C-alpha positions in Angstrom: 0.0 0.0 0.0 1.6 3.3 -1.1 1.0 6.8 0.0 1.3 10.0 -2.1 1.4 13.1 0.2 0.3 16.6 -0.7 3.9 17.4 -1.7 4.1 14.6 -4.2 6.3 12.3 -2.1 5.6 8.6 -2.4 6.2 6.1 0.4 5.2 2.5 1.3 2.7 2.5 4.2 2.1 -1.3 4.6 2.8 -4.6 2.9 6.0 -6.2 1.7 5.0 -7.9 -1.6 2.6 -10.6 -2.5 1.9 -13.2 0.1 -0.2 -16.2 -1.1 -0.7 -17.5 2.4 -3.3 -14.8 3.2 -1.6 -14.3 6.6 -3.2 -11.7 8.9 -0.6 -8.9 8.4 0.3 -9.2 4.7 -1.5 -8.8 1.4 -1.6 -10.8 -1.8 -3.1 -8.5 -4.5 -4.6 -5.2 -3.6 -7.4 -4.4 -6.0 -9.3 -1.5 -4.3 -8.9 0.8 -1.3 -11.7 2.6 0.6 -11.7 5.0 3.6 -14.5 4.2 6.1 -15.7 5.9 9.3 -13.0 7.2 11.6 -10.7 7.4 8.6 -10.1 3.6 8.8 -8.6 2.2 5.6 -10.0 -1.0 4.1 -8.7 -2.9 1.1 -10.0 -5.5 -1.3 -7.3 -8.2 -1.4 -7.5 -10.3 -4.6 -11.3 -10.0 -4.7 -11.6 -12.7 -1.9 -10.6 -11.0 1.3 -11.3 -7.6 3.1 -8.5 -6.3 5.2 -8.2 -3.4 7.6 -5.2 -1.2 8.1 -4.2 -0.9 11.7 -2.5 2.0 13.5 0.8 0.2 13.4 0.5 -0.1 9.5 -0.2 -3.8 9.5 -3.2 -5.5 8.1 -5.8 -7.7 9.8 -8.2 -9.9 7.9 -11.7 -8.5 8.4 -13.8 -10.8 6.3 -13.5 -13.5 3.7 -11.8 -16.9 3.8 -10.6 -17.7 0.3 -10.6 -21.4 1.1 -14.4 -21.6 1.6 -17.3 -21.6 -0.9 -18.0 -18.6 -3.2 -21.1 -17.4 -1.4 -20.7 -18.8 2.0 -22.2 -16.7 4.8 -20.5 -16.8 8.2 -17.8 -15.5 10.4 -14.1 -14.9 9.6 -13.4 -18.6 9.1 -16.6 -19.7 7.4 -17.6 -16.7 5.3 -16.4 -16.3 1.7 -16.8 -14.1 -1.4 -17.2 -15.0 -5.0 -15.4 -12.0 -6.4 -15.4 -8.6 -4.6 -16.1 -5.8 -7.1 -16.7 -2.8 -4.9 -17.4 -2.0 -1.3 -18.6 0.9 1.0 -19.1 1.4 4.7 -22.2 2.9 6.3 -22.3 5.1 9.5 -22.9 2.1 11.7 -19.7 0.3 10.6 -21.3 -2.3 8.2 -19.5 -2.8 4.9 -21.6 -3.6 1.8 -19.9 -5.6 -0.9 -20.8 -6.1 -4.5 -20.0 -9.8 -5.2 -19.6 -9.8 -9.0 -19.5 -13.6 -9.3 -23.0 -14.0 -7.9 -24.4 -10.4 -8.6 -25.4 -10.2 -4.9 -25.0 -7.4 -2.4 -23.4 -8.9 0.7 -23.1 -7.3 4.1 -20.1 -7.5 6.5 -20.8 -6.7 10.1 -18.3 -4.9 12.4 -17.3 -8.3 13.7 -16.5 -9.6 10.2 -19.7 -11.8 9.7 -20.7 -12.1 6.1 -24.4 -12.3 5.2 -26.7 -12.0 2.2 -28.2 -8.4 2.0 -30.1 -8.3 -1.3 -30.2 -9.7 -4.8 -31.1 -13.1 -6.2 -28.4 -15.5 -7.6 -28.9 -16.6 -11.2 -31.9 -14.4 -11.9 -31.0 -12.1 -14.8 -33.9 -9.6 -14.5 -33.9 -6.1 -12.9 -36.4 -6.1 -10.1 -37.3 -3.3 -7.6 -39.0 -4.0 -4.3 -38.0 -5.1 -0.8 -34.6 -6.5 0.0 -35.9 -10.0 -0.6 -37.7 -9.2 -3.8 -35.1 -7.0 -5.5 -32.5 -8.2 -8.0 -29.5 -6.8 -9.8 -28.2 -8.0 -13.2 -24.7 -6.7 -13.3 -23.9 -4.6 -10.2 -20.6 -2.8 -10.5 -20.2 0.2 -8.1 -21.7 1.1 -4.7 -21.7 4.2 -2.6 -23.6 5.6 0.5 -25.0 8.9 1.6 -25.1 10.4 5.1 -28.5 8.9 5.7 -27.2 5.4 4.9 -29.0 5.1 1.6 -27.0 3.0 -0.8 -26.6 3.6 -4.5 -25.6 0.9 -6.9 -24.7 1.0 -10.6 -26.2 -1.8 -12.7 -24.1 -2.0 -15.9 -26.1 -4.4 -17.9 -29.4 -2.4 -17.5 -27.8 1.0 -17.6 -29.4 1.8 -14.3 -28.6 3.5 -11.0 -30.4 1.7 -8.2 -31.1 3.1 -4.7 -31.4 0.9 -1.6 -33.0 3.1 1.0 -32.1 2.9 4.7 -35.4 1.2 5.4 -34.8 -1.6 2.9 -36.6 -0.6 -0.3 -34.9 -0.9 -3.7 -35.8 1.4 -6.5 -34.4 2.6 -9.8 -33.5 6.3 -10.2 -35.1 8.3 -13.0 -32.1 9.7 -14.8 -32.1 12.4 -17.5 -29.3 14.3 -19.1 -28.7 16.3 -22.2 -25.9 17.0 -24.7 -24.9 20.6 -25.5 -27.3 20.5 -28.5 -30.2 19.8 -26.2 -30.7 16.1 -27.1 -32.0 14.2 -24.0 -31.1 10.8 -22.8 -32.7 8.7 -20.0 -29.9 6.2 -19.3 -26.3 6.3 -18.5 -24.5 3.7 -20.7 -22.7 1.0 -18.9 -22.2 2.7 -15.5 -19.3 1.6 -13.4 -17.9 3.4 -10.4 -20.1 5.6 -8.3 -19.5 8.2 -5.6 -21.8 10.2 -3.3 -20.3 13.7 -2.5 -22.0 16.9 -1.3 -25.5 15.9 -2.3 -24.6 14.6 -5.7 -23.8 11.3 -7.3 -20.7 11.0 -9.6 -20.9 8.1 -12.0 -18.1 6.9 -14.3 -19.7 5.3 -17.4 -18.1 3.5 -20.3 -19.7 1.6 -23.2 -22.6 1.5 -25.6 -26.3 1.1 -25.4 -29.2 1.6 -27.7 -29.3 5.4 -27.4 -25.8 6.5 -26.6 -22.1 5.6 -27.2 -19.5 7.0 -24.8 -16.1 6.7 -26.4 -13.3 6.3 -23.8 -15.7 6.8 -20.9 -17.3 9.8 -19.3 -18.1 11.2 -15.8 -21.7 12.1 -15.0 -22.9 14.3 -12.2 -26.4 13.5 -10.8 -28.0 16.0 -8.4 -30.2 14.3 -5.7 -33.3 16.0 -4.5 
């Protein structure tokens, strides 16, 4: 894990090269990094394990045992991920994980217990509704607002989904225009998503039936 300070200096914060043993204080393949509450740093290690950076710059394994089944719920030893795509932490300390292999949203408690949160495995239809009813086709990115509402990009359906804090899943009504005034109602192949200062920022790349984005684009979505 490397750090670039405000003066442009680069230093190594933690880790000493790939460690295939998944030991508690080393990493194998860092794919993503997120800052949670209290400025705690979490990493996605090889899409199979979540690790937490400690004050002494060592890592502890927070969740995910790569030796168990792809969608196994359970504690640090029994719970496993298929393939972690993105993650975000809410104000209560829970971490929500997009499991790309299963297209599920998984929840990791503060104690490292993995459980199913929402989504239906092997059902390739976009469905809104309760946490038990809702489904995601190709979830890619996830973010959270101060009220603990979650927002998920669904790439295959060109949709931005909202999971409210009270457990209801809906699809946002998106509209944007080109400088010539032409309107569009979908964001093509949305990927990463970030909530910041009352707005959603979405990185999109790809093609759909109405719009082609060459090389990717960044969309800003105000929230009412």
